[in-house]
C-alpha positions as CSV (number, residue, x, y, z in Angstrom):
1,X,82.2,163.3,-86.7
2,X,84.7,163.0,-89.5
3,X,88.1,161.6,-88.4
4,X,91.4,162.9,-89.7
5,X,93.5,160.5,-87.6
6,X,92.0,157.1,-87.2
7,X,93.4,156.1,-83.8
8,X,91.3,157.4,-81.0
9,X,87.9,158.9,-80.3
10,X,88.2,159.8,-76.7
11,X,86.6,161.5,-73.8
12,X,86.1,161.8,-70.0
13,X,83.8,163.0,-67.1
14,X,84.3,166.0,-64.9
15,X,84.8,165.5,-61.2
16,X,86.0,167.9,-58.6
17,X,89.6,167.7,-57.3
18,X,90.5,168.9,-53.8
19,X,94.0,169.9,-54.9
20,X,92.9,171.4,-58.2
21,X,95.4,173.7,-59.8
22,X,93.4,174.2,-63.0
23,X,94.3,173.5,-66.6
24,X,95.8,175.6,-69.4
25,X,96.2,173.8,-72.7
26,X,97.5,175.8,-75.7
27,X,97.5,174.3,-79.2
28,X,99.5,176.2,-81.8
29,X,97.7,174.9,-84.9
30,X,99.4,176.2,-88.0
31,X,97.1,176.6,-91.0
32,X,93.9,176.2,-88.8
33,X,91.2,178.4,-90.1
34,X,88.6,177.6,-87.5
35,X,87.2,180.4,-85.3
36,X,86.0,177.9,-82.6
37,X,87.1,174.4,-81.4
38,X,85.9,171.9,-78.8
39,X,87.7,169.8,-76.2
40,X,85.8,166.5,-76.2
41,X,85.8,163.7,-73.7
42,X,84.6,160.1,-73.4
43,X,82.5,158.6,-70.6
44,X,82.7,154.9,-71.4
45,X,80.9,154.9,-74.8
46,X,79.5,158.4,-74.7
47,X,81.1,161.7,-76.0
48,X,80.8,165.0,-74.1
49,X,82.1,168.5,-74.6
50,X,84.5,169.3,-71.8
51,X,85.4,172.9,-72.9
52,X,85.0,175.2,-75.8
53,X,87.5,177.7,-77.3
54,X,85.4,180.4,-78.8
55,X,88.1,182.8,-80.1
56,X,90.8,181.2,-82.2
57,X,93.4,183.7,-83.4
58,X,96.2,182.9,-85.8
59,X,95.6,179.2,-85.1
60,X,96.1,179.5,-81.3
61,X,93.6,177.3,-79.5
62,X,93.4,177.6,-75.7
63,X,91.4,175.7,-73.2
64,X,91.7,177.1,-69.7
65,X,89.9,176.6,-66.4
66,X,90.3,176.8,-62.6
67,X,89.4,173.2,-61.8
68,X,91.4,170.2,-63.0
69,X,90.0,168.2,-65.9
70,X,89.4,164.5,-65.4
71,X,92.4,162.5,-66.4
72,X,92.2,160.6,-69.7
73,X,92.4,160.8,-73.4
74,X,90.9,163.8,-75.1
75,X,90.3,164.9,-78.7
76,X,90.5,168.2,-80.4
77,X,87.3,168.7,-82.5
78,X,86.8,171.5,-85.1
79,X,83.9,173.9,-85.4
80,X,82.5,171.6,-88.1
81,X,82.8,168.6,-85.8
82,X,85.9,167.2,-87.6
83,X,88.2,165.2,-85.2
84,X,91.7,166.5,-85.5
85,X,93.8,164.5,-83.1
86,X,93.9,162.8,-79.7
87,X,96.0,163.7,-76.7
88,X,96.4,163.0,-73.0
89,X,95.4,165.0,-70.0
90,X,96.8,163.5,-66.9
91,X,98.9,164.8,-64.0
92,X,100.3,167.6,-66.2
93,X,97.4,169.9,-67.1
94,X,99.3,172.9,-68.3
95,X,101.1,172.3,-71.6
96,X,101.4,173.3,-75.2
97,X,100.9,171.2,-78.4
98,X,102.2,172.2,-81.8
99,X,100.6,170.9,-85.0
100,X,100.4,171.7,-88.7
101,X,97.2,171.3,-90.8
102,X,99.5,170.3,-93.7
103,X,100.4,167.0,-92.0
104,X,98.8,166.7,-88.6
105,X,100.2,163.3,-87.6
106,X,103.8,164.1,-88.6
107,X,103.8,167.5,-87.0
108,X,102.4,166.8,-83.5
109,X,104.9,167.8,-80.8
110,X,104.7,168.7,-77.1
111,X,107.9,169.9,-75.3
112,X,106.3,170.3,-71.9
113,X,104.2,167.1,-71.7
114,X,106.3,164.0,-71.8
115,X,103.2,161.8,-71.9
116,X,102.0,163.5,-75.1
117,X,105.4,163.5,-76.6
118,X,105.6,159.7,-76.1
119,X,102.1,159.3,-77.5
120,X,102.8,161.5,-80.5
121,X,105.8,159.4,-81.3
122,X,103.5,156.4,-81.6
123,X,100.8,158.1,-83.7
124,X,103.4,159.6,-86.0
125,X,104.9,156.2,-86.7
126,X,101.5,154.5,-87.3
127,X,100.5,157.4,-89.6
128,X,103.7,157.0,-91.6
129,X,103.0,153.3,-92.1
130,X,99.4,154.1,-93.1
131,X,100.8,156.4,-95.8
132,X,103.2,153.7,-97.0
133,X,100.3,151.3,-97.3
134,X,98.2,153.8,-99.2
135,X,101.0,154.2,-101.8
136,X,101.4,150.5,-102.5
137,X,98.6,150.3,-105.1
138,X,100.4,152.9,-107.2
139,X,103.5,150.6,-107.3
140,X,101.5,147.8,-108.9
141,X,100.7,149.7,-112.1
142,X,101.8,147.8,-115.1
143,X,102.1,144.5,-113.3
144,X,100.0,141.4,-114.1
145,X,97.3,140.4,-111.6
146,X,99.4,137.6,-110.3
147,X,102.5,139.7,-109.9
148,X,100.5,142.5,-108.4
149,X,98.9,140.1,-105.8
150,X,102.4,138.7,-105.0
151,X,103.9,142.2,-104.6
152,X,101.0,143.4,-102.4
153,X,101.1,140.4,-100.1
154,X,104.9,140.7,-99.7
155,X,104.8,144.4,-98.9
156,X,101.8,144.1,-96.6
157,X,103.5,141.3,-94.7
158,X,106.6,143.6,-94.4
159,X,104.5,146.5,-93.1
160,X,102.7,144.3,-90.6
161,X,106.0,142.9,-89.4
162,X,107.4,146.4,-88.9
163,X,104.3,147.6,-87.1
164,X,104.2,144.5,-84.8
165,X,107.9,145.0,-83.9
166,X,107.5,148.7,-83.3
167,X,104.3,148.1,-81.3
168,X,106.0,145.5,-79.1
169,X,109.1,147.6,-78.6
170,X,107.0,150.7,-77.8
171,X,105.0,148.8,-75.2
172,X,108.2,147.8,-73.5
173,X,109.5,151.3,-73.6
174,X,106.2,152.9,-72.3
175,X,105.5,150.4,-69.5
176,X,104.4,152.1,-66.4
177,X,102.9,155.1,-68.2
178,X,99.2,155.9,-68.8
179,X,100.0,155.8,-72.5
180,X,100.9,152.1,-72.1
181,X,97.7,151.5,-70.1
182,X,95.6,153.0,-72.9
183,X,97.3,151.2,-75.8
184,X,97.1,147.9,-73.8
185,X,93.3,148.2,-73.9
186,X,93.4,147.8,-77.7
187,X,96.2,145.2,-77.8
188,X,95.1,141.6,-78.4
189,X,96.7,139.0,-76.2
190,X,97.4,136.0,-78.4
191,X,99.6,132.9,-77.7
192,X,103.0,132.7,-79.4
193,X,103.9,129.0,-79.0
194,X,100.7,127.2,-79.9
195,X,100.7,123.4,-79.4
196,X,99.5,121.1,-82.1
197,X,96.2,119.2,-81.8
198,X,95.8,115.5,-82.6
199,X,95.2,116.4,-86.3
200,X,98.6,118.1,-86.5
201,X,97.1,121.6,-86.8
202,X,97.5,124.4,-84.3
203,X,95.3,123.6,-81.3
204,X,92.3,126.0,-81.7
205,X,90.9,125.1,-78.2
206,X,94.2,126.1,-76.6
207,X,94.2,129.4,-78.6
208,X,90.6,130.2,-77.5
209,X,91.2,129.6,-73.8
210,X,94.5,131.5,-73.9
211,X,92.8,134.4,-75.6
212,X,89.9,134.4,-73.2
213,X,92.0,134.0,-70.1
214,X,94.4,136.8,-71.0
215,X,91.8,139.1,-72.5
216,X,92.0,141.7,-69.7
217,X,95.7,141.2,-68.9
218,X,97.2,144.5,-67.7
219,X,93.9,146.2,-67.3
220,X,93.6,147.9,-63.9
221,X,89.9,148.0,-63.1
222,X,90.6,150.1,-60.1
223,X,92.0,153.0,-62.2
224,X,89.1,155.3,-63.0
225,X,91.0,156.8,-66.0
226,X,90.3,153.7,-68.1
227,X,86.6,154.6,-68.6
228,X,87.8,157.9,-70.1
229,X,89.5,156.3,-73.0
230,X,88.2,155.1,-76.4
231,X,89.0,151.5,-75.9
232,X,87.6,150.4,-72.6
233,X,83.9,150.2,-73.6
234,X,84.9,148.4,-76.8
235,X,87.0,145.9,-74.9
236,X,84.2,145.1,-72.4
237,X,81.6,144.7,-75.1
238,X,83.8,142.6,-77.3
239,X,84.4,140.2,-74.4
240,X,80.7,139.8,-73.6
241,X,79.4,139.8,-77.2
242,X,82.1,137.8,-79.0
243,X,84.5,136.0,-76.7
244,X,82.5,134.2,-74.0
245,X,79.8,131.6,-74.5
246,X,76.4,133.3,-75.1
247,X,74.5,131.7,-72.2
248,X,73.0,133.7,-69.3
249,X,74.7,131.6,-66.7
250,X,78.1,132.1,-68.3
251,X,77.4,135.9,-68.7
252,X,76.5,136.1,-65.0
253,X,79.7,134.3,-64.0
254,X,81.8,136.6,-66.2
255,X,80.1,139.8,-65.0
256,X,80.8,138.8,-61.4
257,X,84.4,138.1,-62.3
258,X,84.9,141.5,-63.9
259,X,83.2,143.4,-61.1
260,X,85.3,141.6,-58.5
261,X,88.3,143.3,-60.1
262,X,86.9,146.8,-59.3
263,X,86.7,148.7,-56.1
264,X,83.1,148.6,-55.0
265,X,81.6,152.1,-55.4
266,X,84.3,153.6,-57.6
267,X,83.5,155.0,-61.0
268,X,84.5,151.9,-63.0
269,X,82.4,149.7,-60.7
270,X,79.3,151.9,-60.8
271,X,79.6,152.4,-64.6
272,X,79.9,148.7,-65.3
273,X,76.9,147.9,-63.0
274,X,74.8,150.4,-64.8
275,X,76.1,149.2,-68.2
276,X,75.4,145.5,-67.6
277,X,72.1,146.2,-66.0
278,X,70.8,148.3,-68.9
279,X,72.4,146.0,-71.6
280,X,70.6,142.9,-70.4
281,X,67.4,144.5,-69.5
282,X,67.2,145.6,-73.2
283,X,68.5,142.3,-74.6
284,X,66.4,140.7,-77.3
285,X,67.9,137.3,-76.7
286,X,65.5,135.0,-75.0
287,X,66.5,134.0,-71.5
288,X,69.0,136.9,-70.9
289,X,66.5,138.7,-68.7
290,X,68.0,136.3,-66.1
291,X,71.2,138.4,-66.2
292,X,69.1,141.5,-65.6
293,X,67.5,139.9,-62.6
294,X,70.9,138.9,-61.3
295,X,72.3,142.4,-61.7
296,X,69.2,143.9,-59.9
297,X,69.3,141.4,-57.0
298,X,73.0,141.3,-56.4
299,X,74.2,144.8,-57.2
300,X,71.3,147.3,-57.4
301,X,68.6,146.7,-54.8
302,X,71.1,145.0,-52.5
303,X,72.7,148.4,-51.9
304,X,76.1,147.6,-53.6
305,X,75.7,150.4,-56.1
306,X,75.3,153.3,-53.6
307,X,74.6,156.6,-55.2
308,X,74.1,155.2,-58.6
309,X,70.3,155.3,-58.6
310,X,67.7,157.5,-56.8
311,X,65.4,156.0,-54.1
312,X,62.5,156.4,-56.5
313,X,64.4,154.5,-59.3
314,X,65.4,151.8,-56.8
315,X,61.7,151.3,-55.8
316,X,60.7,150.9,-59.5
317,X,63.7,148.6,-59.9
318,X,62.5,146.4,-57.1
319,X,59.0,146.3,-58.6
320,X,60.3,145.3,-62.0
321,X,62.5,142.6,-60.5
322,X,59.5,141.1,-58.7
323,X,57.7,140.8,-62.0
324,X,60.7,139.5,-64.0
325,X,61.9,137.0,-61.4
326,X,58.7,135.0,-61.9
327,X,58.9,135.0,-65.6
328,X,62.4,133.6,-66.2
329,X,62.8,130.5,-68.3
330,X,61.8,127.3,-66.3
331,X,59.8,129.4,-63.9
332,X,56.3,128.0,-63.1
333,X,53.8,130.6,-64.1
334,X,50.8,131.7,-61.9
335,X,47.4,130.3,-62.7
336,X,44.8,132.3,-64.5
337,X,41.1,132.4,-63.8
338,X,39.4,133.5,-67.0
339,X,36.0,133.5,-68.7
340,X,35.4,131.9,-72.0
341,X,33.8,133.8,-74.9
342,X,30.8,131.4,-74.7
343,X,30.1,132.6,-71.1
344,X,30.9,136.2,-71.8
345,X,27.2,137.2,-72.4
346,X,26.2,135.8,-69.0
347,X,28.9,137.7,-67.2
348,X,28.0,140.9,-69.0
349,X,24.4,140.5,-67.8
350,X,25.7,140.5,-64.3
351,X,26.9,144.1,-64.8
352,X,30.7,143.6,-65.0
353,X,30.9,145.4,-68.4
354,X,29.5,148.7,-66.9
355,X,31.1,148.6,-63.5
356,X,33.4,151.6,-63.2
357,X,35.2,151.2,-59.8
358,X,37.2,148.4,-58.2
359,X,34.7,148.4,-55.3
360,X,31.7,147.9,-57.7
361,X,33.5,145.1,-59.5
362,X,34.4,143.4,-56.1
363,X,30.8,143.7,-54.9
364,X,29.5,142.2,-58.2
365,X,32.0,139.3,-57.8
366,X,30.9,138.3,-54.3
367,X,27.3,138.7,-55.3
368,X,27.7,136.3,-58.2
369,X,30.5,134.1,-57.0
370,X,28.4,130.9,-57.0
371,X,27.5,131.5,-60.7
372,X,31.0,132.6,-61.7
373,X,33.0,129.7,-60.2
374,X,31.7,127.0,-62.6
375,X,32.5,129.3,-65.5
376,X,36.2,129.8,-64.8
377,X,38.6,128.4,-67.4
378,X,41.9,128.1,-65.7
379,X,45.4,127.8,-67.2
380,X,46.1,124.8,-65.0
381,X,43.0,123.0,-66.3
382,X,44.8,122.5,-69.6
383,X,46.3,119.0,-69.9
384,X,48.7,118.9,-72.8
385,X,52.4,118.5,-73.4
386,X,52.7,122.2,-74.4
387,X,50.5,125.2,-73.7
388,X,50.8,128.2,-76.0
389,X,49.8,131.1,-73.9
390,X,48.9,134.1,-76.0
391,X,48.0,137.6,-74.8
392,X,46.5,139.9,-77.5
393,X,44.0,142.7,-78.0
394,X,41.3,142.9,-80.7
395,X,42.1,146.5,-81.5
396,X,45.9,145.9,-81.9
397,X,46.9,146.1,-85.5
398,X,49.9,143.9,-85.0
399,X,47.8,141.3,-83.3
400,X,45.3,141.3,-86.2
401,X,48.2,140.2,-88.4
402,X,50.0,137.9,-86.0
403,X,47.1,135.9,-84.5
404,X,45.9,134.5,-87.9
405,X,49.5,133.7,-88.8
406,X,49.8,131.7,-85.6
407,X,46.6,129.9,-86.2
408,X,47.5,128.9,-89.7
409,X,51.0,127.7,-88.7
410,X,49.7,125.6,-85.8
411,X,47.0,124.0,-88.0
412,X,49.8,122.5,-90.1
413,X,51.3,120.6,-87.1
414,X,48.0,119.6,-85.5
415,X,48.2,116.0,-84.4
416,X,52.0,115.8,-84.6
417,X,52.7,117.7,-81.4
418,X,50.5,117.7,-78.3
419,X,49.6,121.4,-77.7
420,X,46.8,123.7,-76.8
421,X,46.4,127.4,-77.2
422,X,45.2,129.5,-74.3
423,X,44.4,132.8,-76.0
424,X,43.8,135.7,-73.6
425,X,42.0,138.9,-74.7
426,X,43.6,141.7,-72.7
427,X,40.8,144.3,-73.2
428,X,37.5,143.2,-71.8
429,X,35.7,146.2,-73.3
430,X,36.3,144.9,-76.8
431,X,34.1,141.9,-76.2
432,X,32.0,142.3,-79.4
433,X,34.9,143.0,-81.8
434,X,36.8,140.2,-80.1
435,X,34.0,137.6,-80.8
436,X,33.6,138.9,-84.4
437,X,37.4,138.5,-85.0
438,X,37.4,134.9,-83.6
439,X,34.6,133.9,-85.9
440,X,36.0,135.7,-89.0
441,X,39.6,134.2,-88.5
442,X,38.3,130.8,-87.5
443,X,40.1,130.7,-84.2
444,X,37.8,127.9,-82.8
445,X,40.7,125.7,-82.0
446,X,42.0,128.2,-79.5
447,X,40.7,128.4,-75.9
448,X,39.5,132.0,-76.2
449,X,39.2,133.7,-72.8
450,X,39.2,137.1,-71.1
451,X,39.1,138.7,-67.7
452,X,35.9,140.8,-67.3
453,X,36.1,140.4,-63.5
454,X,39.7,141.9,-63.3
455,X,41.1,139.3,-60.8
456,X,44.3,138.3,-62.6
457,X,46.4,141.4,-62.8
458,X,47.7,140.3,-66.3
459,X,50.0,143.3,-66.9
460,X,52.2,142.6,-63.8
461,X,52.0,138.9,-63.7
462,X,53.0,138.4,-67.3
463,X,54.7,141.7,-68.1
464,X,52.2,142.7,-70.7
465,X,53.3,146.2,-71.9
466,X,52.5,145.6,-75.6
467,X,50.7,142.9,-77.5
468,X,50.8,140.2,-78.7
469,X,52.9,138.3,-76.1
470,X,53.4,134.6,-76.7
471,X,54.8,132.1,-74.2
472,X,55.3,128.3,-74.6
473,X,54.7,126.4,-71.4
474,X,55.4,122.7,-70.7
475,X,52.9,120.3,-69.1
476,X,53.8,121.6,-65.6
477,X,53.3,125.2,-66.8
478,X,57.0,126.0,-66.7
479,X,58.2,128.6,-69.2
480,X,60.1,127.0,-72.1
481,X,60.1,129.9,-74.4
482,X,58.7,133.5,-74.4
483,X,58.1,136.7,-76.3
484,X,58.0,134.8,-79.6
485,X,56.7,136.1,-82.9
486,X,53.9,134.0,-84.4
487,X,56.2,132.6,-87.1
488,X,58.6,131.4,-84.4
489,X,56.2,129.2,-82.4
490,X,56.1,126.1,-84.6
491,X,59.9,126.1,-85.0
492,X,60.3,126.4,-81.2
493,X,57.9,123.5,-80.6
494,X,59.9,121.4,-83.0
495,X,63.1,122.4,-81.3
496,X,61.8,121.5,-77.9
497,X,60.7,118.1,-79.2
498,X,64.2,117.5,-80.7
499,X,65.9,118.5,-77.4
500,X,63.7,116.0,-75.6
501,X,64.6,113.2,-78.1
502,X,68.3,114.0,-77.7
503,X,68.1,113.9,-74.0
504,X,66.3,110.5,-74.0
505,X,68.8,109.2,-76.5
506,X,71.7,110.3,-74.2
507,X,70.0,108.7,-71.1
508,X,69.6,105.4,-73.0
509,X,73.3,105.4,-73.9
510,X,74.3,106.0,-70.3
C-alpha cells in the first residue's frame, strides 16, 4: 500500500458486543474520485478489511453496520490500495469526518468525534512540520557547502525542538484518552538527567537500564485496544529483538514479565502467547528453541491459553515438545545402535533390505539378534572430546554438496582438535549409492553407519525433517551446537576450544 500520511497503518479484529448499537461513519472527502473504499484494521501486525464502501457518490464515503466495530485505530484505504489517513473508532461509532484531497492532513476535521478532533490536531501539526522540513533544501540554493550544512543543522534542530515541545505538551493535554495511549506506544522513554561515568562522559550503562526499565511505561496490557493499533507489535518486537540481551534465558524471563502484565485469557495475553510461541519456534538462532519449549510447557499445553488452539493442535504441540525438549543445548542425546557400511552386506543377506512390514523386520531382528549384536556401532562407543553427529541422505542434492565440504574442512584441523564424525545415512534403501559416494568422496575418516533394522526412530529422536542435520556433541554426548552448515563446524569447534581455555584461565585466576 502506498502511504499518503506517514503516521499510522492501523487495524483491528471484530468481536461481538452485547450492547452493540452499530456504527455509521461518514467521510466527506472533497476531490475524491474513487468509486469504492476500504475500512482497514490491524490485528497486531496483520491487516484486515473491516468493511467496504462500494458506492461513493460525490466524495461521500459511508461505512455502516448493525454491530459495533472493535475499538482501535483504523485507516481509510482507496480502491487502488492507497492509504489516505488514520482515525479512531472507540466509544463513539457514529460520526463524520471532513477531508480534502488537495491537502488531506491540513483539512481533516471531525465535529462530532472529540477523539478524532484531538488526533487530527496532532497529525495536522506533524504534517505541517514535515512540509517545512521538505522546503529547507530549497532555501540552501546559492549557499556554499559549509554554509548550507550549517543552515540545515540549525533549522533541523529548531524543527526538532518545536516538535519535541509540541509532542510533550500534547501528551500532557491528551492524558487519559485513547489517543494518548496510542501515541505513548511510539514514544521513546529516555532519561533527561544523565549522570556522568568515571570517564566524564554520559553514563551509557545508566542510559541503557533506564531505557529498558521504562520501555513499556504507560502501556496497559489489560486493554485489548492496544493490539488494534499500528505501534504495539512494533514495540514488542523492538524490545525483544533490539533492547534486551539476546540469550534464551533472558528472553524467557522477559516474556514471563510481559505476560504477567496481561489478564490471563484476554486478547492481548492470547495474542502474545501465540506470537512468542511461533516466533521462537521459527527462530534461526541456535539455542532459542529453548524459548519455544518454555512457551509450550508453561503456557500452551499447561492449559493457560484456553481457546487459543484446538485439541488436535495441542496434541501435536505436545508431541513436538517431547522431541524438542530432549534436543536443547546441553541435553544428553539418546544412544544410537547402527550398522557400519562394512557390515551392511551381511545384514542385507539376512533379508532386512526386502522386509516390508514392521512385523517382518521385528521377526528378522529376533531371529538374527546374536549375529547383529556384535555388529552394532553405537554413538556412545565413540571416545573423543567432540563427536560430530551428521544425518544425511545419499540422494539429497544439498547433502552431496555439504558432506564433501565438511570432510575437507575437518581434514585441515585433523590432529589439532580431538574429534570424530559419526555420519548416519538416513535412507537404508540407498545402500549401494551411499557406499559409492563414500568411496568417491573419500569419506573413510567418517564412521559411516545406517539403520537397516529400523530400531532408532531417527526422525523423532533427532528432529530430522530435512537433511543434512549436523550436531556437535561433547565427550559426554551433550549437545554443544546443532543444525550447523558444513562451513560452520570448524569455526564452532574452535570457538568451543577457546571458551574452554577462557574458563580454565578464569578458574586459575580465582
